[in-house]
Structure formats: structure tokens, C-alpha cells
VEXLOPA-675050 format. One record per residue: residue in one letter; x, y, z of N, C-alpha, C, CB in turn; residue number from 0. Coordinates in steps of 0.02 Angstrom, whole numbers. Glycine has a CB too. Layout:
N
{timar A; {X; Y; Z}; {X; Y; Z}; {X; Y; Z}; {X; Y; Z}; NUM}
...
END
This chain:
162
{timar M; {-650; 4120; -465}; {-671; 4084; -405}; {-706; 4133; -359}; {-611; 4049; -370}; 0}
{timar R; {-765; 4112; -334}; {-802; 4156; -289}; {-785; 4139; -217}; {-878; 4148; -300}; 1}
{timar F; {-784; 4190; -177}; {-772; 4181; -106}; {-838; 4182; -70}; {-724; 4235; -77}; 2}
{timar W; {-852; 4131; -32}; {-913; 4128; 8}; {-891; 4113; 79}; {-964; 4074; -19}; 3}
{timar P; {-899; 4161; 125}; {-870; 4154; 192}; {-900; 4097; 233}; {-879; 4217; 229}; 4}
{timar F; {-959; 4072; 216}; {-991; 4021; 256}; {-981; 3951; 228}; {-1064; 4035; 264}; 5}
{timar A; {-952; 3947; 169}; {-942; 3881; 138}; {-889; 3843; 176}; {-923; 3888; 64}; 6}
{timar S; {-899; 3779; 180}; {-848; 3738; 214}; {-832; 3679; 169}; {-873; 3714; 284}; 7}
{timar K; {-770; 3660; 170}; {-751; 3602; 129}; {-777; 3539; 162}; {-674; 3599; 121}; 8}
{timar P; {-783; 3486; 122}; {-807; 3423; 151}; {-764; 3402; 210}; {-809; 3367; 98}; 9}
{timar R; {-797; 3382; 263}; {-762; 3360; 323}; {-748; 3286; 317}; {-804; 3375; 387}; 10}
{timar E; {-686; 3267; 331}; {-669; 3196; 331}; {-697; 3165; 395}; {-591; 3186; 326}; 11}
{timar V; {-729; 3110; 387}; {-757; 3075; 444}; {-733; 3003; 445}; {-835; 3078; 442}; 12}
{timar A; {-736; 2974; 503}; {-721; 2903; 511}; {-788; 2867; 514}; {-677; 2889; 575}; 13}
{timar V; {-798; 2819; 471}; {-859; 2779; 472}; {-842; 2711; 500}; {-891; 2774; 400}; 14}
{timar R; {-879; 2692; 551}; {-867; 2626; 582}; {-932; 2602; 613}; {-810; 2631; 636}; 15}
{timar P; {-935; 2537; 629}; {-996; 2510; 658}; {-1016; 2547; 722}; {-987; 2435; 673}; 16}
{timar L; {-1082; 2556; 728}; {-1109; 2589; 787}; {-1100; 2545; 848}; {-1183; 2607; 778}; 17}
{timar E; {-1083; 2575; 903}; {-1078; 2541; 967}; {-1134; 2566; 1012}; {-1008; 2552; 1001}; 18}
{timar P; {-1155; 2526; 1061}; {-1210; 2546; 1105}; {-1202; 2614; 1138}; {-1219; 2494; 1158}; 19}
{timar R; {-1141; 2636; 1150}; {-1132; 2701; 1183}; {-1157; 2759; 1141}; {-1059; 2712; 1200}; 20}
{timar W; {-1169; 2748; 1076}; {-1193; 2801; 1032}; {-1268; 2797; 1020}; {-1157; 2798; 967}; 21}
{timar F; {-1303; 2747; 1046}; {-1374; 2738; 1030}; {-1417; 2796; 1054}; {-1399; 2673; 1061}; 22}
{timar A; {-1401; 2825; 1111}; {-1441; 2882; 1136}; {-1435; 2941; 1089}; {-1418; 2902; 1208}; 23}
{timar D; {-1374; 2955; 1065}; {-1364; 3010; 1017}; {-1402; 2996; 953}; {-1289; 3020; 1003}; 24}
{timar C; {-1399; 2934; 930}; {-1433; 2915; 868}; {-1509; 2921; 876}; {-1414; 2844; 847}; 25}
{timar A; {-1535; 2901; 933}; {-1608; 2906; 945}; {-1630; 2979; 946}; {-1626; 2872; 1012}; 26}
{timar Q; {-1590; 3023; 976}; {-1607; 3094; 975}; {-1605; 3122; 905}; {-1558; 3133; 1020}; 27}
{timar L; {-1556; 3102; 867}; {-1550; 3124; 798}; {-1609; 3098; 756}; {-1483; 3101; 767}; 28}
{timar H; {-1626; 3035; 765}; {-1682; 3005; 728}; {-1747; 3044; 742}; {-1691; 2931; 746}; 29}
{timar A; {-1757; 3063; 805}; {-1818; 3099; 824}; {-1823; 3168; 791}; {-1820; 3107; 899}; 30}
{timar R; {-1767; 3196; 772}; {-1769; 3262; 738}; {-1797; 3257; 668}; {-1699; 3291; 736}; 31}
{timar F; {-1794; 3198; 638}; {-1813; 3190; 568}; {-1877; 3151; 556}; {-1759; 3157; 531}; 32}
{timar F; {-1896; 3108; 603}; {-1952; 3063; 590}; {-2006; 3068; 643}; {-1926; 2991; 586}; 33}
{timar A; {-2069; 3070; 620}; {-2126; 3073; 667}; {-2130; 3010; 709}; {-2192; 3084; 629}; 34}
{timar R; {-2114; 2953; 678}; {-2113; 2890; 715}; {-2039; 2874; 726}; {-2150; 2831; 675}; 35}
{timar S; {-2012; 2901; 779}; {-1940; 2896; 791}; {-1921; 2832; 828}; {-1916; 2956; 830}; 36}
{timar W; {-1858; 2815; 822}; {-1831; 2756; 856}; {-1803; 2777; 924}; {-1777; 2721; 814}; 37}
{timar A; {-1817; 2737; 974}; {-1790; 2747; 1041}; {-1723; 2708; 1047}; {-1840; 2723; 1096}; 38}
{timar V; {-1689; 2719; 1101}; {-1626; 2682; 1114}; {-1639; 2607; 1110}; {-1597; 2701; 1183}; 39}
{timar A; {-1695; 2584; 1138}; {-1712; 2513; 1136}; {-1720; 2487; 1065}; {-1776; 2500; 1176}; 40}
{timar D; {-1744; 2529; 1020}; {-1751; 2509; 949}; {-1682; 2497; 918}; {-1790; 2562; 909}; 41}
{timar F; {-1635; 2542; 932}; {-1567; 2533; 906}; {-1536; 2470; 936}; {-1523; 2594; 923}; 42}
{timar E; {-1548; 2458; 1001}; {-1521; 2398; 1033}; {-1549; 2335; 1000}; {-1537; 2399; 1108}; 43}
{timar E; {-1615; 2334; 990}; {-1647; 2275; 961}; {-1624; 2264; 889}; {-1723; 2282; 963}; 44}
{timar L; {-1622; 2317; 850}; {-1600; 2310; 780}; {-1529; 2283; 775}; {-1605; 2378; 744}; 45}
{timar T; {-1484; 2310; 814}; {-1414; 2291; 808}; {-1399; 2222; 837}; {-1370; 2342; 842}; 46}
{timar R; {-1446; 2193; 874}; {-1438; 2123; 896}; {-1453; 2075; 839}; {-1485; 2108; 955}; 47}
{timar D; {-1489; 2099; 789}; {-1506; 2057; 732}; {-1445; 2050; 688}; {-1566; 2087; 691}; 48}
{timar R; {-1424; 1989; 675}; {-1363; 1976; 635}; {-1370; 2000; 563}; {-1346; 1902; 636}; 49}
{timar Q; {-1430; 2012; 541}; {-1441; 2036; 472}; {-1440; 2112; 467}; {-1507; 2010; 446}; 50}
{timar V; {-1431; 2146; 523}; {-1431; 2220; 523}; {-1361; 2245; 530}; {-1475; 2247; 580}; 51}
{timar M; {-1345; 2295; 489}; {-1280; 2329; 493}; {-1294; 2402; 508}; {-1239; 2322; 426}; 52}
{timar A; {-1260; 2428; 558}; {-1269; 2497; 578}; {-1201; 2530; 582}; {-1306; 2502; 646}; 53}
{timar D; {-1193; 2585; 546}; {-1131; 2622; 546}; {-1143; 2694; 568}; {-1099; 2621; 475}; 54}
{timar G; {-1092; 2722; 598}; {-1094; 2792; 618}; {-1039; 2831; 584}; {-1089; 2798; 693}; 55}
{timar A; {-1051; 2896; 577}; {-1000; 2942; 550}; {-975; 2983; 610}; {-1030; 2989; 493}; 56}
{timar F; {-909; 2980; 621}; {-879; 3010; 680}; {-823; 3057; 661}; {-854; 2956; 727}; 57}
{timar D; {-808; 3103; 706}; {-747; 3142; 698}; {-689; 3094; 710}; {-745; 3204; 747}; 58}
{timar G; {-629; 3113; 692}; {-571; 3068; 699}; {-566; 3033; 765}; {-510; 3106; 687}; 59}
{timar P; {-566; 3070; 821}; {-558; 3037; 886}; {-620; 3000; 911}; {-538; 3088; 937}; 60}
{timar G; {-676; 3006; 877}; {-736; 2971; 899}; {-772; 3004; 957}; {-719; 2902; 918}; 61}
{timar K; {-763; 3068; 965}; {-797; 3104; 1019}; {-865; 3131; 997}; {-753; 3161; 1045}; 62}
{timar T; {-874; 3138; 932}; {-936; 3165; 906}; {-963; 3119; 852}; {-926; 3236; 878}; 63}
{timar C; {-1027; 3103; 858}; {-1062; 3062; 807}; {-1101; 3111; 763}; {-1109; 3008; 840}; 64}
{timar F; {-1085; 3113; 699}; {-1118; 3159; 653}; {-1180; 3129; 621}; {-1069; 3181; 599}; 65}
{timar G; {-1184; 3063; 620}; {-1241; 3031; 588}; {-1235; 2956; 588}; {-1248; 3056; 517}; 66}
{timar F; {-1286; 2923; 561}; {-1287; 2850; 561}; {-1324; 2825; 499}; {-1320; 2822; 625}; 67}
{timar A; {-1311; 2763; 481}; {-1348; 2727; 429}; {-1360; 2656; 455}; {-1309; 2726; 361}; 68}
{timar V; {-1421; 2632; 446}; {-1440; 2565; 469}; {-1474; 2528; 412}; {-1488; 2569; 531}; 69}
{timar S; {-1450; 2468; 397}; {-1478; 2428; 343}; {-1489; 2356; 365}; {-1432; 2429; 282}; 70}
{timar R; {-1536; 2324; 332}; {-1547; 2252; 341}; {-1522; 2218; 278}; {-1623; 2235; 356}; 71}
{timar L; {-1482; 2166; 287}; {-1452; 2130; 232}; {-1478; 2059; 230}; {-1375; 2130; 237}; 72}
{timar V; {-1509; 2041; 174}; {-1527; 1972; 159}; {-1500; 1962; 88}; {-1606; 1959; 165}; 73}
{timar A; {-1436; 1942; 86}; {-1400; 1940; 23}; {-1439; 1900; -29}; {-1330; 1909; 33}; 74}
{timar P; {-1441; 1925; -89}; {-1401; 1979; -118}; {-1433; 2048; -113}; {-1387; 1964; -189}; 75}
{timar E; {-1487; 2055; -72}; {-1520; 2119; -66}; {-1509; 2149; 3}; {-1595; 2112; -79}; 76}
{timar A; {-1511; 2216; 5}; {-1508; 2252; 68}; {-1560; 2308; 65}; {-1436; 2281; 81}; 77}
{timar E; {-1584; 2328; 123}; {-1630; 2384; 127}; {-1602; 2434; 176}; {-1701; 2360; 148}; 78}
{timar L; {-1594; 2496; 154}; {-1573; 2550; 198}; {-1635; 2568; 239}; {-1545; 2612; 158}; 79}
{timar L; {-1632; 2553; 304}; {-1689; 2564; 348}; {-1694; 2637; 371}; {-1685; 2519; 408}; 80}
{timar S; {-1637; 2667; 384}; {-1636; 2737; 406}; {-1567; 2766; 400}; {-1661; 2742; 479}; 81}
{timar I; {-1565; 2830; 388}; {-1503; 2868; 386}; {-1519; 2938; 411}; {-1470; 2869; 314}; 82}
{timar A; {-1473; 2967; 447}; {-1480; 3036; 469}; {-1411; 3066; 481}; {-1523; 3040; 534}; 83}
{timar V; {-1406; 3130; 464}; {-1345; 3168; 477}; {-1367; 3230; 516}; {-1306; 3188; 411}; 84}
{timar D; {-1332; 3244; 570}; {-1347; 3302; 612}; {-1354; 3364; 568}; {-1292; 3311; 666}; 85}
{timar P; {-1410; 3400; 574}; {-1420; 3460; 532}; {-1364; 3511; 538}; {-1485; 3492; 551}; 86}
{timar R; {-1331; 3515; 596}; {-1276; 3562; 604}; {-1216; 3545; 561}; {-1256; 3566; 677}; 87}
{timar H; {-1214; 3483; 535}; {-1157; 3460; 496}; {-1176; 3441; 425}; {-1124; 3401; 530}; 88}
{timar Q; {-1237; 3455; 405}; {-1258; 3439; 337}; {-1225; 3486; 287}; {-1335; 3442; 330}; 89}
{timar G; {-1222; 3465; 225}; {-1193; 3506; 173}; {-1117; 3504; 171}; {-1214; 3576; 181}; 90}
{timar R; {-1087; 3457; 207}; {-1014; 3451; 209}; {-989; 3384; 182}; {-991; 3459; 281}; 91}
{timar G; {-1033; 3347; 150}; {-1012; 3284; 120}; {-1014; 3225; 168}; {-944; 3291; 93}; 92}
{timar I; {-1038; 3235; 229}; {-1039; 3181; 278}; {-1086; 3125; 257}; {-1060; 3208; 347}; 93}
{timar G; {-1146; 3142; 234}; {-1193; 3091; 212}; {-1166; 3049; 155}; {-1258; 3123; 191}; 94}
{timar R; {-1131; 3081; 109}; {-1102; 3046; 52}; {-1047; 2998; 75}; {-1072; 3096; 1}; 95}
{timar Q; {-1004; 3021; 121}; {-951; 2978; 147}; {-980; 2920; 187}; {-903; 3019; 191}; 96}
{timar L; {-1031; 2934; 226}; {-1063; 2882; 266}; {-1094; 2829; 221}; {-1117; 2913; 312}; 97}
{timar L; {-1132; 2850; 171}; {-1163; 2801; 126}; {-1111; 2762; 86}; {-1211; 2835; 79}; 98}
{timar K; {-1059; 2795; 63}; {-1007; 2760; 25}; {-977; 2703; 66}; {-952; 2810; 3}; 99}
{timar A; {-959; 2718; 128}; {-930; 2667; 171}; {-981; 2614; 190}; {-901; 2699; 234}; 100}
{timar H; {-1042; 2635; 205}; {-1095; 2588; 225}; {-1111; 2540; 168}; {-1158; 2626; 247}; 101}
{timar F; {-1118; 2566; 107}; {-1133; 2524; 49}; {-1074; 2477; 34}; {-1149; 2567; -12}; 102}
{timar A; {-1013; 2500; 44}; {-955; 2457; 33}; {-956; 2399; 82}; {-889; 2497; 40}; 103}
{timar R; {-975; 2413; 143}; {-980; 2360; 194}; {-1035; 2310; 176}; {-993; 2390; 264}; 104}
{timar L; {-1092; 2336; 153}; {-1146; 2291; 132}; {-1123; 2247; 74}; {-1208; 2332; 111}; 105}
{timar A; {-1089; 2277; 25}; {-1065; 2239; -33}; {-1015; 2185; -11}; {-1033; 2286; -84}; 106}
{timar A; {-972; 2202; 36}; {-923; 2153; 61}; {-957; 2094; 94}; {-875; 2187; 110}; 107}
{timar H; {-1019; 2103; 117}; {-1057; 2049; 148}; {-1108; 2018; 101}; {-1091; 2074; 210}; 108}
{timar G; {-1102; 2031; 37}; {-1143; 1997; -12}; {-1200; 2035; -44}; {-1170; 1939; 18}; 109}
{timar A; {-1210; 2098; -25}; {-1264; 2137; -55}; {-1246; 2155; -127}; {-1279; 2201; -14}; 110}
{timar R; {-1292; 2146; -172}; {-1282; 2166; -242}; {-1327; 2223; -262}; {-1294; 2106; -288}; 111}
{timar E; {-1382; 2232; -224}; {-1426; 2290; -236}; {-1455; 2313; -169}; {-1482; 2272; -286}; 112}
{timar V; {-1473; 2377; -169}; {-1500; 2408; -108}; {-1565; 2442; -125}; {-1449; 2459; -77}; 113}
{timar F; {-1614; 2433; -82}; {-1679; 2467; -87}; {-1685; 2516; -29}; {-1738; 2416; -87}; 114}
{timar L; {-1728; 2566; -39}; {-1743; 2613; 16}; {-1808; 2649; 0}; {-1685; 2664; 27}; 115}
{timar E; {-1838; 2677; 51}; {-1894; 2722; 42}; {-1872; 2792; 64}; {-1957; 2698; 84}; 116}
{timar V; {-1896; 2842; 28}; {-1880; 2912; 45}; {-1944; 2953; 34}; {-1821; 2939; 2}; 117}
{timar E; {-1955; 3001; 78}; {-2013; 3043; 70}; {-2009; 3082; 5}; {-2019; 3092; 130}; 118}
{timar Q; {-2063; 3082; -32}; {-2065; 3112; -98}; {-2040; 3184; -99}; {-2136; 3110; -125}; 119}
{timar G; {-2051; 3223; -47}; {-2031; 3293; -46}; {-1961; 3305; -19}; {-2079; 3331; -5}; 120}
{timar N; {-1925; 3253; -3}; {-1858; 3261; 26}; {-1806; 3267; -30}; {-1842; 3202; 74}; 121}
{timar S; {-1803; 3324; -61}; {-1760; 3333; -120}; {-1686; 3325; -104}; {-1772; 3401; -151}; 122}
{timar G; {-1664; 3346; -45}; {-1594; 3338; -27}; {-1573; 3266; -24}; {-1580; 3371; 40}; 123}
{timar A; {-1614; 3224; 8}; {-1599; 3153; 13}; {-1603; 3120; -56}; {-1647; 3118; 62}; 124}
{timar I; {-1654; 3138; -95}; {-1662; 3108; -161}; {-1601; 3124; -204}; {-1726; 3134; -196}; 125}
{timar H; {-1577; 3186; -201}; {-1517; 3206; -239}; {-1457; 3163; -218}; {-1502; 3281; -229}; 126}
{timar L; {-1448; 3154; -153}; {-1393; 3113; -128}; {-1399; 3042; -154}; {-1392; 3113; -51}; 127}
{timar Y; {-1458; 3013; -150}; {-1467; 2944; -173}; {-1455; 2937; -248}; {-1538; 2920; -156}; 128}
{timar E; {-1475; 2987; -286}; {-1463; 2985; -358}; {-1389; 2982; -374}; {-1496; 3046; -393}; 129}
{timar Q; {-1348; 3014; -332}; {-1276; 3013; -343}; {-1248; 2942; -335}; {-1241; 3060; -293}; 130}
{timar F; {-1284; 2899; -301}; {-1263; 2829; -291}; {-1298; 2783; -341}; {-1278; 2807; -220}; 131}
{timar G; {-1333; 2812; -389}; {-1365; 2772; -441}; {-1434; 2747; -425}; {-1322; 2714; -456}; 132}
{timar F; {-1465; 2773; -373}; {-1533; 2751; -356}; {-1582; 2778; -407}; {-1552; 2774; -285}; 133}
{timar A; {-1632; 2737; -423}; {-1686; 2756; -468}; {-1752; 2732; -439}; {-1674; 2727; -540}; 134}
{timar K; {-1804; 2767; -454}; {-1871; 2751; -429}; {-1896; 2686; -460}; {-1920; 2809; -444}; 135}
{timar V; {-1921; 2642; -417}; {-1951; 2580; -440}; {-2023; 2572; -415}; {-1910; 2520; -418}; 136}
{timar G; {-2046; 2620; -375}; {-2115; 2617; -350}; {-2131; 2675; -304}; {-2126; 2551; -313}; 137}
{timar E; {-2193; 2675; -280}; {-2217; 2726; -233}; {-2261; 2692; -181}; {-2257; 2782; -269}; 138}
{timar R; {-2264; 2723; -123}; {-2309; 2700; -70}; {-2346; 2762; -44}; {-2271; 2664; -11}; 139}
{timar A; {-2407; 2771; -67}; {-2447; 2829; -46}; {-2463; 2824; 28}; {-2513; 2833; -88}; 140}
{timar G; {-2458; 2881; 63}; {-2475; 2883; 134}; {-2429; 2843; 179}; {-2544; 2860; 144}; 141}
{timar Y; {-2369; 2829; 158}; {-2323; 2785; 194}; {-2294; 2818; 256}; {-2267; 2764; 149}; 142}
{timar Y; {-2273; 2880; 251}; {-2239; 2913; 307}; {-2286; 2956; 348}; {-2183; 2956; 281}; 143}
{timar P; {-2292; 2942; 413}; {-2329; 2988; 455}; {-2287; 3051; 466}; {-2348; 2955; 524}; 144}
{timar K; {-2320; 3109; 464}; {-2284; 3172; 474}; {-2302; 3199; 543}; {-2301; 3223; 418}; 145}
{timar K; {-2260; 3243; 568}; {-2270; 3270; 635}; {-2335; 3310; 641}; {-2212; 3314; 654}; 146}
{timar D; {-2360; 3336; 585}; {-2423; 3374; 586}; {-2485; 3330; 581}; {-2424; 3425; 530}; 147}
{timar G; {-2475; 3264; 579}; {-2531; 3216; 575}; {-2548; 3194; 505}; {-2591; 3247; 605}; 148}
{timar S; {-2522; 3227; 454}; {-2534; 3207; 385}; {-2489; 3148; 368}; {-2523; 3266; 336}; 149}
{timar R; {-2496; 3123; 308}; {-2455; 3067; 285}; {-2425; 3085; 218}; {-2496; 3000; 282}; 150}
{timar A; {-2363; 3063; 207}; {-2328; 3080; 145}; {-2314; 3017; 104}; {-2261; 3116; 161}; 151}
{timar T; {-2310; 3026; 39}; {-2293; 2972; -7}; {-2219; 2955; -2}; {-2312; 2990; -79}; 152}
{timar A; {-2204; 2891; -4}; {-2135; 2868; -5}; {-2119; 2846; -76}; {-2122; 2811; 46}; 153}
{timar L; {-2060; 2864; -99}; {-2034; 2838; -161}; {-1991; 2778; -143}; {-1992; 2892; -201}; 154}
{timar V; {-1999; 2724; -180}; {-1958; 2664; -171}; {-1902; 2668; -223}; {-2000; 2596; -179}; 155}
{timar L; {-1841; 2667; -200}; {-1782; 2673; -244}; {-1740; 2611; -240}; {-1741; 2735; -225}; 156}
{timar R; {-1704; 2597; -295}; {-1659; 2539; -297}; {-1595; 2560; -333}; {-1693; 2478; -333}; 157}
{timar A; {-1539; 2531; -309}; {-1474; 2541; -342}; {-1436; 2476; -341}; {-1433; 2598; -306}; 158}
{timar Q; {-1396; 2466; -392}; {-1351; 2409; -396}; {-1285; 2428; -361}; {-1338; 2387; -470}; 159}
{timar L; {-1258; 2384; -322}; {-1192; 2395; -292}; {-1140; 2363; -337}; {-1189; 2366; -220}; 160}
{timar S; {-1084; 2398; -346}; {-1031; 2370; -389}; {-978; 2337; -347}; {-1000; 2424; -433}; 161}
END
């Protein structure tokens, strides 16, 4: 067994529906990852839609929001609209725990499959999605605007929920 002083074991998180008090944190987090970021008003509008499910990953007491996942559900299909985990907490299994709980909630509400788009060069996210059984079903060239003004190809992925 190798000793690596900076390695950390997966952090246990509590995943629960997002409440409005966390929308500002989520909007700031979203802006770190996406050129076309969501504002607080976007989170408010999305979560008013009865077809949208939004979950957050929190520390036990709920004082810190580590990330969020937002999906639209039109059973039997769902689409993961956005997910983000605070970069300071990545690599600790938080994204995996968040998606596991989020997908379980979608399945409990009738979702049988989930679609999503991911930037073609986002190998970390693609690896995570593959762990959940996602496979490529299409591409969208020039789909994602990037902060430098260029546009990136999106891979369209699909997974069956069990």
C-alpha cells in the first residue's frame, strides 16, 4: 500500500432537494464551469417547474453546499440539465454520491432513462458518467460556448436507470 499525503477518502455527503437559500451558491458555482452561466433567477425559475428536480450535496449539518444536479423529468425520460461540484472538493466521490442519489430520485418518479450533454473534452465528467452506464448516442458540433469565444462539441449520452 502506497502512502500519499494529499489523498483523501471519499467524503460522505447528504444529498437532498435544493432550497432557495442555496441558489446564490449554486449560481456562483455554475459560473465557474460554464460560459453561459445560470443566475439565481434561473435556479428560481427552473425549480418552480414541477418537472424539474434539483438536488444539492451538503455536509452533514447543511452548512456547506458542495455541488448540485438539476434534471428535467418527463417520464419515462429525464435530462440532466446541469451538474457541478466545487473544485475544492472534487476527487472525493461527491459527484458520484450526488448522481447516485439524484438518479434514484428520478427513478422513483418514473424515469427509466436519462440523457445529458457533456463537452467532448471533459474527460473527468465523461469518466464519471461512464461509471453510471452512460454511452454516446450522438454529437452536437459547436454546442457549448466557451469563455474564450470558441465553441465546443457536445457528446449526447444516454443511460438506463434500474
